KEPAVEX-331632 format. One record per residue (C-alpha): residue number from 1; residue in one letter; x, z, y. Coordinates in pm, 1 decimal. Example, Ala and Ser with C-alpha at 12.3 -4.5 7.8 and 13.67 -1.06 7.14 Angstrom:
BEGIN
SITE; nr; rest; xx; zz; yy
SITE; 1; a; 1230.0; 780.0; -450.0
SITE; 2; s; 1367.0; 714.0; -106.0
***
This chain:
BEGIN
SITE; nr; rest; xx; zz; yy
SITE; 1; x; -2728.9; 2224.5; 239.2
SITE; 2; x; -2413.7; 2019.3; 309.3
SITE; 3; x; -2280.0; 1687.8; 183.8
SITE; 4; x; -2031.7; 1854.2; -46.8
SITE; 5; x; -2320.8; 2025.6; -227.9
SITE; 6; x; -2475.1; 1687.8; -305.9
SITE; 7; x; -2143.3; 1536.7; -418.1
SITE; 8; x; -2079.2; 1837.9; -640.2
SITE; 9; x; -2422.7; 1809.7; -799.8
SITE; 10; x; -2371.1; 1439.1; -864.3
SITE; 11; x; -2038.4; 1508.9; -1033.6
SITE; 12; x; -2189.3; 1767.7; -1266.9
SITE; 13; x; -2480.7; 1537.3; -1349.5
SITE; 14; x; -2245.9; 1247.4; -1426.7
SITE; 15; x; -2001.4; 1448.4; -1639.1
SITE; 16; x; -2255.6; 1680.8; -1801.7
SITE; 17; x; -1994.7; 1952.1; -1785.9
SITE; 18; x; -1874.4; 2188.4; -1512.0
SITE; 19; x; -1510.2; 2180.5; -1624.3
SITE; 20; x; -1475.8; 1801.3; -1619.3
SITE; 21; x; -1674.0; 1776.2; -1295.6
SITE; 22; x; -1446.9; 2034.6; -1129.6
SITE; 23; x; -1138.4; 1842.0; -1244.2
SITE; 24; x; -1274.0; 1517.1; -1100.9
SITE; 25; x; -1346.0; 1692.0; -769.1
SITE; 26; x; -1011.7; 1878.0; -765.0
SITE; 27; x; -1180.1; 2215.1; -720.1
SITE; 28; x; -1191.0; 2520.5; -943.0
SITE; 29; x; -1483.3; 2567.2; -1182.6
SITE; 30; x; -1593.2; 2897.3; -1022.9
SITE; 31; x; -1599.1; 2727.8; -682.0
SITE; 32; x; -1806.6; 2441.3; -818.4
SITE; 33; x; -2052.8; 2676.3; -988.8
SITE; 34; x; -2090.0; 2881.4; -670.5
SITE; 35; x; -2157.9; 2569.8; -460.1
SITE; 36; x; -2426.7; 2448.0; -701.7
SITE; 37; x; -2593.3; 2789.0; -694.3
SITE; 38; x; -2589.4; 2777.7; -313.0
SITE; 39; x; -2765.5; 2440.2; -323.9
SITE; 40; x; -3026.6; 2565.9; -569.7
SITE; 41; x; -3080.7; 2870.4; -350.7
SITE; 42; x; -3122.7; 2654.5; -40.3
SITE; 43; x; -3375.5; 2431.0; -217.3
SITE; 44; x; -3539.4; 2722.1; -399.5
SITE; 45; x; -3543.5; 2535.7; -728.3
SITE; 46; x; -3331.3; 2509.4; -1043.7
SITE; 47; x; -3151.4; 2174.4; -1046.4
SITE; 48; x; -2944.4; 2207.5; -1364.7
SITE; 49; x; -3026.3; 2320.7; -1716.4
SITE; 50; x; -2721.6; 2516.6; -1833.6
SITE; 51; x; -2869.9; 2639.0; -2163.9
SITE; 52; x; -2720.4; 2371.7; -2392.1
SITE; 53; x; -2368.7; 2256.2; -2470.0
SITE; 54; x; -2418.4; 1975.1; -2218.3
SITE; 55; x; -2536.6; 2050.2; -1866.1
SITE; 56; x; -2843.1; 1842.0; -1781.2
SITE; 57; x; -3050.4; 1794.8; -1469.6
SITE; 58; x; -3396.4; 1949.1; -1466.8
SITE; 59; x; -3696.8; 1737.9; -1366.6
SITE; 60; x; -3656.9; 1873.1; -1014.8
SITE; 61; x; -3284.9; 1796.5; -1023.6
SITE; 62; x; -3345.7; 1438.5; -1135.0
SITE; 63; x; -3601.1; 1385.7; -858.0
SITE; 64; x; -3358.6; 1527.1; -602.4
SITE; 65; x; -3068.0; 1311.3; -724.2
SITE; 66; x; -3278.5; 995.3; -700.7
SITE; 67; x; -3293.1; 1033.8; -322.7
SITE; 68; x; -2954.2; 1202.6; -285.8
SITE; 69; x; -2774.7; 901.3; -436.1
SITE; 70; x; -2943.9; 668.6; -188.6
SITE; 71; x; -2858.6; 899.4; 99.5
SITE; 72; x; -2491.4; 901.2; 2.9
SITE; 73; x; -2493.1; 522.4; -28.7
SITE; 74; x; -2629.0; 491.3; 323.3
SITE; 75; x; -2375.9; 741.1; 457.7
SITE; 76; x; -2089.2; 555.2; 290.3
SITE; 77; x; -2218.7; 229.6; 440.9
SITE; 78; x; -2237.3; 397.5; 781.3
SITE; 79; x; -1875.3; 507.0; 749.4
SITE; 80; x; -1766.2; 154.9; 659.8
SITE; 81; x; -1964.1; 20.0; 956.1
SITE; 82; x; -1772.3; 249.7; 1190.7
SITE; 83; x; -1439.2; 120.9; 1059.9
SITE; 84; x; -1548.9; -239.8; 1032.8
SITE; 85; x; -1349.1; -466.1; 1262.3
SITE; 86; x; -1549.3; -763.0; 1381.7
SITE; 87; x; -1244.9; -978.0; 1462.8
SITE; 88; x; -1136.7; -953.5; 1094.3
SITE; 89; x; -788.6; -831.9; 1186.1
SITE; 90; x; -836.9; -564.9; 919.9
SITE; 91; x; -1102.7; -445.5; 682.2
SITE; 92; x; -1189.7; -471.0; 313.5
SITE; 93; x; -1392.2; -683.6; 74.0
SITE; 94; x; -1515.2; -569.1; -267.9
SITE; 95; x; -1595.3; -873.0; -481.8
SITE; 96; x; -1696.2; -916.5; -846.0
SITE; 97; x; -1753.8; -1232.2; -1049.3
SITE; 98; x; -1862.7; -1313.7; -1400.9
SITE; 99; x; -1555.5; -1401.9; -1615.5
SITE; 100; x; -1585.5; -1781.8; -1630.3
SITE; 101; x; -1545.5; -1807.5; -1252.5
SITE; 102; x; -1198.6; -1651.8; -1275.5
SITE; 103; x; -1079.1; -1974.3; -1439.2
SITE; 104; x; -1166.4; -2208.4; -1154.9
SITE; 105; x; -1342.3; -2047.4; -859.2
SITE; 106; x; -1169.6; -1720.3; -771.4
SITE; 107; x; -827.8; -1878.0; -713.8
SITE; 108; x; -934.7; -2135.9; -452.7
SITE; 109; x; -1170.0; -1891.5; -282.5
SITE; 110; x; -908.2; -1617.3; -256.1
SITE; 111; x; -639.5; -1858.9; -140.3
SITE; 112; x; -857.4; -1988.7; 140.5
SITE; 113; x; -997.3; -1648.6; 238.6
SITE; 114; x; -665.3; -1461.5; 247.8
SITE; 115; x; -503.2; -1748.5; 437.0
SITE; 116; x; -774.3; -1726.7; 701.7
SITE; 117; x; -789.2; -1345.9; 707.2
SITE; 118; x; -457.0; -1195.5; 591.6
SITE; 119; x; -549.6; -852.2; 727.4
SITE; 120; x; -843.4; -808.3; 488.3
SITE; 121; x; -773.0; -609.2; 170.7
SITE; 122; x; -961.3; -772.2; -116.6
SITE; 123; x; -1054.3; -618.3; -450.7
SITE; 124; x; -1171.9; -862.4; -720.3
SITE; 125; x; -1322.1; -751.9; -1051.7
SITE; 126; x; -1459.4; -938.9; -1352.4
SITE; 127; x; -1780.2; -803.5; -1505.1
SITE; 128; x; -2110.2; -908.8; -1656.1
SITE; 129; x; -2396.3; -1010.6; -1429.2
SITE; 130; x; -2597.7; -701.1; -1523.8
SITE; 131; x; -2309.7; -478.5; -1418.8
SITE; 132; x; -2256.4; -676.2; -1097.2
SITE; 133; x; -2619.7; -620.8; -1003.6
SITE; 134; x; -2594.1; -250.6; -1089.4
SITE; 135; x; -2276.6; -209.2; -881.6
SITE; 136; x; -2431.2; -390.8; -587.0
SITE; 137; x; -2742.0; -171.9; -610.4
SITE; 138; x; -2533.2; 146.0; -596.9
SITE; 139; x; -2320.6; 3.0; -312.8
SITE; 140; x; -2009.9; -24.0; -529.3
SITE; 141; x; -1958.6; -388.5; -426.5
SITE; 142; x; -2003.9; -598.3; -113.8
SITE; 143; x; -2056.2; -935.3; -282.0
SITE; 144; x; -2099.2; -1072.8; -632.7
SITE; 145; x; -2071.7; -1427.0; -766.0
SITE; 146; x; -2290.4; -1491.6; -1069.3
SITE; 147; x; -2608.8; -1687.5; -1134.6
SITE; 148; x; -2928.0; -1722.5; -934.7
SITE; 149; x; -3163.1; -1576.6; -1196.1
SITE; 150; x; -3115.0; -1214.0; -1092.3
SITE; 151; x; -3301.9; -938.6; -1274.8
SITE; 152; x; -3294.0; -654.1; -1024.5
SITE; 153; x; -3548.6; -644.8; -743.2
SITE; 154; x; -3281.5; -479.9; -526.0
SITE; 155; x; -3058.4; -788.4; -536.2
SITE; 156; x; -3093.7; -1111.4; -341.3
SITE; 157; x; -2920.1; -1438.1; -425.3
SITE; 158; x; -2797.4; -1731.3; -217.9
SITE; 159; x; -2740.1; -2055.0; -411.2
SITE; 160; x; -2388.8; -2198.5; -387.1
SITE; 161; x; -2369.1; -2495.0; -625.5
SITE; 162; x; -2489.6; -2622.5; -962.6
SITE; 163; x; -2262.3; -2572.8; -1262.8
SITE; 164; x; -2260.5; -2816.2; -1555.5
SITE; 165; x; -2118.2; -2756.8; -1903.1
SITE; 166; x; -1977.1; -3002.0; -2155.7
SITE; 167; x; -1777.8; -3019.7; -2475.5
SITE; 168; x; -1411.1; -2958.6; -2390.6
SITE; 169; x; -1123.0; -3090.4; -2603.7
SITE; 170; x; -745.2; -3117.7; -2588.2
SITE; 171; x; -524.8; -3425.3; -2630.1
SITE; 172; x; -490.6; -3371.1; -3009.6
SITE; 173; x; -866.1; -3380.6; -3065.7
SITE; 174; x; -1019.9; -3688.9; -3227.5
SITE; 175; x; -1264.6; -3725.7; -2936.1
SITE; 176; x; -998.0; -3696.1; -2664.1
SITE; 177; x; -1051.0; -3956.5; -2392.7
SITE; 178; x; -1408.7; -4029.5; -2492.0
SITE; 179; x; -1632.8; -4098.5; -2191.3
SITE; 180; x; -1962.8; -4180.7; -2362.8
SITE; 181; x; -2196.6; -3885.5; -2428.8
SITE; 182; x; -2157.0; -3733.5; -2773.1
SITE; 183; x; -2478.3; -3667.7; -2969.3
SITE; 184; x; -2528.4; -3295.3; -2997.8
SITE; 185; x; -2599.3; -3327.7; -3371.8
SITE; 186; x; -2235.6; -3424.7; -3432.7
SITE; 187; x; -2135.2; -3069.6; -3342.4
SITE; 188; x; -2263.9; -2963.5; -3685.5
SITE; 189; x; -1934.3; -3097.5; -3826.1
SITE; 190; x; -1717.9; -2970.2; -3539.6
SITE; 191; x; -1513.5; -2649.0; -3556.0
SITE; 192; x; -1545.7; -2466.6; -3223.9
SITE; 193; x; -1372.8; -2186.4; -3041.5
SITE; 194; x; -1631.1; -2004.8; -2830.5
SITE; 195; x; -1661.1; -1707.7; -2601.9
SITE; 196; x; -1794.3; -1390.2; -2759.2
SITE; 197; x; -2160.5; -1296.7; -2719.9
SITE; 198; x; -2065.1; -1053.1; -2440.2
SITE; 199; x; -2051.6; -1353.4; -2206.4
SITE; 200; x; -2359.5; -1499.2; -2040.3
SITE; 201; x; -2205.1; -1843.6; -2092.3
SITE; 202; x; -2203.8; -1792.0; -2470.3
SITE; 203; x; -2570.1; -1690.8; -2466.3
SITE; 204; x; -2645.5; -2002.1; -2260.5
SITE; 205; x; -2462.6; -2217.0; -2517.2
SITE; 206; x; -2635.3; -2049.7; -2813.5
SITE; 207; x; -2977.5; -2114.0; -2658.6
SITE; 208; x; -2883.9; -2482.0; -2630.4
SITE; 209; x; -2775.1; -2495.0; -2995.0
SITE; 210; x; -3097.0; -2326.0; -3105.1
SITE; 211; x; -3309.4; -2563.1; -2896.5
SITE; 212; x; -3128.6; -2861.0; -3053.2
SITE; 213; x; -3167.9; -2705.9; -3400.7
SITE; 214; x; -2796.5; -2724.4; -3475.4
SITE; 215; x; -2554.5; -2465.0; -3612.7
SITE; 216; x; -2194.7; -2555.1; -3530.6
SITE; 217; x; -1914.3; -2379.3; -3715.6
SITE; 218; x; -1760.3; -2116.5; -3491.4
SITE; 219; x; -1401.9; -2101.8; -3615.5
SITE; 220; x; -1280.4; -1856.0; -3352.0
SITE; 221; x; -1452.1; -1618.3; -3109.7
SITE; 222; x; -1251.0; -1510.8; -2805.4
SITE; 223; x; -1318.9; -1272.0; -2516.2
SITE; 224; x; -1082.5; -1450.4; -2276.1
SITE; 225; x; -1126.5; -1781.4; -2095.2
SITE; 226; x; -749.3; -1819.7; -2071.2
SITE; 227; x; -709.3; -1780.5; -2446.8
SITE; 228; x; -975.4; -2043.7; -2516.9
SITE; 229; x; -808.4; -2288.1; -2279.2
SITE; 230; x; -472.3; -2247.4; -2456.6
SITE; 231; x; -622.6; -2274.7; -2806.6
SITE; 232; x; -806.7; -2595.0; -2716.3
SITE; 233; x; -517.9; -2742.8; -2517.0
SITE; 234; x; -265.0; -2694.6; -2799.8
SITE; 235; x; -483.2; -2758.6; -3104.8
SITE; 236; x; -766.2; -2963.8; -3249.9
SITE; 237; x; -1054.1; -2724.6; -3190.5
SITE; 238; x; -1318.8; -2791.5; -2926.0
SITE; 239; x; -1518.2; -2560.0; -2703.4
SITE; 240; x; -1804.4; -2565.5; -2454.4
SITE; 241; x; -1719.2; -2460.7; -2099.4
SITE; 242; x; -1809.2; -2544.5; -1737.4
SITE; 243; x; -1677.3; -2886.3; -1631.8
SITE; 244; x; -1502.6; -2726.7; -1334.5
SITE; 245; x; -1260.7; -2546.1; -1567.3
SITE; 246; x; -1151.6; -2880.5; -1711.2
SITE; 247; x; -1085.0; -3011.5; -1361.0
SITE; 248; x; -857.1; -2713.7; -1292.2
SITE; 249; x; -669.1; -2719.0; -1624.2
SITE; 250; x; -424.6; -2985.6; -1741.3
SITE; 251; x; -443.7; -3121.4; -2093.0
SITE; 252; x; -819.1; -3084.7; -2124.2
SITE; 253; x; -1100.9; -3333.8; -2099.3
SITE; 254; x; -1477.8; -3294.8; -2082.4
SITE; 255; x; -1714.9; -3491.6; -2301.0
SITE; 256; x; -2082.9; -3492.2; -2202.2
SITE; 257; x; -2330.8; -3405.8; -2474.6
SITE; 258; x; -2660.5; -3579.9; -2538.7
SITE; 259; x; -2893.1; -3422.3; -2459.4
SITE; 260; x; -2697.8; -3251.5; -2184.7
SITE; 261; x; -2665.1; -2876.2; -2164.0
SITE; 262; x; -2897.1; -2725.0; -1900.5
SITE; 263; x; -2729.2; -2673.9; -1564.0
SITE; 264; x; -2696.2; -2330.5; -1400.6
SITE; 265; x; -2715.9; -2240.7; -1032.8
SITE; 266; x; -2417.1; -2036.8; -918.1
SITE; 267; x; -2513.2; -1787.1; -651.5
SITE; 268; x; -2379.9; -1528.2; -412.6
SITE; 269; x; -2540.0; -1189.0; -484.8
SITE; 270; x; -2587.5; -902.9; -237.7
SITE; 271; x; -2799.3; -589.2; -216.1
SITE; 272; x; -3114.3; -634.9; -11.6
SITE; 273; x; -3097.0; -453.5; 318.1
SITE; 274; x; -2734.5; -346.9; 268.6
SITE; 275; x; -2495.8; -327.7; 563.5
SITE; 276; x; -2288.2; -645.6; 567.6
SITE; 277; x; -1933.0; -602.8; 686.3
SITE; 278; x; -1761.4; -867.0; 894.6
SITE; 279; x; -1538.8; -945.4; 595.7
SITE; 280; x; -1840.8; -980.8; 367.9
SITE; 281; x; -2016.2; -1212.2; 610.2
SITE; 282; x; -1702.2; -1424.4; 652.2
SITE; 283; x; -1657.1; -1455.9; 277.0
SITE; 284; x; -2021.2; -1551.6; 222.6
SITE; 285; x; -2000.1; -1819.2; 491.9
SITE; 286; x; -1682.0; -1959.8; 340.2
SITE; 287; x; -1815.0; -1954.7; -17.6
SITE; 288; x; -2122.5; -2151.1; 89.9
SITE; 289; x; -1894.3; -2446.2; 174.9
SITE; 290; x; -1739.9; -2460.4; -173.8
SITE; 291; x; -1721.3; -2811.9; -317.5
SITE; 292; x; -1558.3; -2816.5; -657.5
SITE; 293; x; -1533.9; -3196.7; -680.9
SITE; 294; x; -1422.5; -3300.9; -333.8
SITE; 295; x; -1230.5; -2996.0; -221.0
SITE; 296; x; -1295.8; -2799.3; 94.2
SITE; 297; x; -1447.0; -2960.9; 399.4
SITE; 298; x; -1222.8; -2991.9; 699.9
***
């Protein structure tokens, strides 16, 4: 049994088809089939059920893949460890954040990190917290930025700061410039533009509305923070977003609600026991000094 046998089996299991798996591996289908048969012969067990239109793993195949995936993760981590440069002159960082952080947190963090470590190649992705945890668990990411209430037992969190949310309006809104808290009940008469239910922030907002027994009129649903900011900035609709976004965007102002929306703890997420590259450790240390109100410490 060799590593290529395991990678080939994983490809077939993921695609459910020998032809598509062979294309993804850039090998011929006969070669792929022969390699899988060699693996089954070496293990003396049938790993794939080829009887249907879709190729499926047998019970034995599923049990084998459970451990094979972990073995490949560890081997990939070992390879990165070999190439990891402790002086940070080169290396890579794979980061993912939930979408709202792209509007106020990713920019300052990336500016500071790349200024300090220009030799590090950084990949940043936006995704839901569930997907971040899944990608961390399968070693597809080094670090995630989301919220402290993680669901996976494989993921550990390190608190960074507390995020607050408020009503956000533009200069044309009737409440623009208001500093006193606005009773939540008044939102019943307020047309809002809100994030779609795909966002954890929207679910957080909806729970608040339900707890306050109010049903605001959602005039527009949007799947982009940038689009919401522009709609609110240029029109008379309001929204609910983290206060930090208002601080980063001109033409917007935050109005506290009474009672206030529950705060959320923003956290750095990593896989428990995973190898931590020098770049990952440097980013985590830097992120822990984030201060959204007073800027970076000296």
